[in-house]
C-alpha positions in Angstrom: 244.1 35.1 -13.9 242.4 38.0 -15.8 240.1 37.4 -18.8 242.9 38.0 -21.4 245.9 36.6 -19.5 247.9 33.7 -20.8 249.3 31.4 -18.1 252.7 30.0 -18.7 252.8 26.2 -18.5 256.4 25.6 -19.6 259.4 27.7 -20.7 262.2 26.4 -23.0 265.4 28.5 -23.2 266.5 28.3 -26.9 269.3 30.9 -27.1 271.2 33.2 -24.8 273.5 35.8 -26.4 275.3 39.0 -25.7 272.2 41.2 -26.4 269.1 39.0 -26.4 267.9 35.6 -25.4 265.1 33.6 -26.9 262.6 31.4 -25.1 259.5 29.4 -26.2 256.7 29.5 -23.7 253.8 27.0 -23.8 250.8 29.0 -22.6 247.2 28.3 -21.5 244.9 30.7 -23.4 241.9 32.3 -21.8 239.6 29.7 -23.5 241.6 26.8 -22.0 243.4 25.8 -25.1 247.2 25.9 -25.3 249.6 27.7 -27.7 253.3 28.5 -28.0 254.9 32.0 -27.8 258.3 32.8 -29.1 259.7 35.5 -26.8 262.8 37.6 -27.2 264.1 38.9 -23.8 266.1 42.1 -23.8 267.6 44.1 -20.9 266.1 47.4 -22.1 267.7 50.4 -23.8 267.9 54.2 -23.8 267.9 56.7 -26.6 268.8 60.4 -26.4 267.6 63.3 -28.5 270.6 65.6 -28.3 269.8 69.2 -29.3 272.6 71.8 -29.8 272.4 75.5 -28.9 271.5 76.3 -32.5 268.7 73.7 -32.6 270.5 71.0 -34.5 269.8 67.4 -33.7 272.9 65.3 -33.1 272.5 61.9 -34.9 274.6 59.0 -35.9 274.6 57.1 -39.2 275.2 53.4 -38.6 275.1 50.2 -40.6 272.4 47.9 -39.2 273.1 44.3 -40.2 269.6 43.1 -39.5 268.4 45.6 -42.1 271.4 45.2 -44.5 271.6 49.0 -44.8 272.8 52.2 -43.1 270.2 54.3 -41.3 270.4 57.6 -39.4 269.4 57.4 -35.7 269.5 59.3 -32.4 272.2 57.9 -30.1 271.0 54.8 -28.2 272.2 51.8 -26.4 271.5 48.8 -24.2 271.2 49.1 -20.4 273.9 47.3 -18.5 272.7 45.1 -15.6 271.5 47.3 -12.7 272.3 50.5 -14.6 269.8 53.4 -14.2 268.4 54.6 -17.5 269.5 58.3 -17.0 273.1 57.1 -16.4 273.0 54.9 -19.5 271.7 57.8 -21.5 274.6 60.1 -20.5 277.1 57.2 -21.2 275.6 56.5 -24.7 275.5 60.2 -25.6 279.2 60.5 -24.8 280.3 57.2 -26.3 278.5 57.7 -29.6 278.8 61.5 -30.1 281.6 62.7 -27.8 279.2 65.1 -26.2 278.3 65.6 -22.5 275.3 67.6 -21.5 274.1 69.8 -18.6 270.5 68.9 -18.9 269.0 65.4 -19.4 265.2 65.3 -19.4 263.2 62.1 -19.3 260.4 62.1 -21.9 258.8 58.6 -22.2 259.3 54.9 -22.3 257.8 52.4 -24.7 257.9 48.8 -25.7 259.5 48.4 -29.1 257.8 45.2 -30.3 255.4 43.8 -27.7 254.2 41.0 -29.9 257.4 39.0 -29.4 259.9 41.0 -27.3 260.0 42.6 -23.8 262.4 45.3 -24.8 261.6 48.7 -23.4 263.3 51.9 -24.5 263.6 55.0 -22.4 263.8 58.3 -24.3 265.6 61.4 -23.0 266.2 64.8 -24.4 269.7 66.3 -23.8 270.5 70.0 -23.9 273.5 72.1 -22.8 275.7 70.0 -25.0 279.4 70.3 -24.6 282.1 68.4 -26.6 284.2 66.3 -24.2 288.0 66.5 -24.5 288.5 62.9 -23.4 285.1 61.3 -24.3 284.5 57.7 -23.5 285.2 55.5 -26.5 282.5 53.8 -28.5 282.1 50.0 -28.3 284.9 48.3 -30.2 282.4 46.8 -32.7 280.4 50.0 -33.3 281.2 52.4 -36.1 279.2 55.6 -36.6 279.3 58.8 -38.6 278.3 61.8 -36.5 275.9 64.3 -38.1 274.0 67.4 -36.9 270.8 68.1 -38.8 268.1 70.7 -38.6 264.5 69.6 -37.8 263.5 70.3 -41.4 266.4 68.1 -42.6 265.4 65.3 -40.2 261.8 65.5 -41.5 263.2 65.1 -45.1 265.5 62.2 -44.0 262.4 60.5 -42.5 260.5 60.9 -45.8 263.5 59.6 -47.7 263.6 56.6 -45.3 267.2 57.4 -44.2 265.7 57.8 -40.7 263.7 54.6 -40.6 263.4 53.4 -37.0 260.7 54.0 -34.4 262.8 55.8 -31.7 264.2 58.3 -34.2 260.9 58.9 -35.9 259.4 59.5 -32.4 262.2 62.0 -31.7 261.6 63.9 -34.9 257.8 64.0 -34.3 258.4 65.1 -30.7 260.5 68.0 -31.8 258.0 69.0 -34.5 255.2 69.0 -31.8 257.4 71.1 -29.4 258.1 73.6 -32.2 254.3 73.8 -33.1 253.5 74.4 -29.5 256.2 77.2 -29.3 258.4 75.3 -26.8 
């Protein structure tokens, strides 16, 4: 055991749902004392930064019950068991926006809330967008408004807290950096 590691002594499964599960781990701390950790387990997710030929970012406006408000986000969704992130990214892009793409570039992966959850999100950039005639349908309990915004509009939406989640803020900042670098 490394100097900062916590050894699991006991795990209690508290909840198992459609999207997450919750467990409470009793752990031995590096100093030999014990503590409890509440851990949310998540299968992982993907998010896509879809950019049109005229440099518009395709986003979705969606009500988020946990926040009790509507926010504007890049398309995203949960990985299915055994699903490869790039396949999930293409599926979510089509389901949420009706677009397919000819280019899907992996950018980065990061943990969303490592203090209590193991969720990792994989970010892709999609280019060569093409509207699909018979696009895959969105999930039956998912309602979104589709929008296309310029980078400048996305920056303002972030300032106005209409864009208010980490993955979408990352996307806006990534595109700002690319623009500053002349890419």
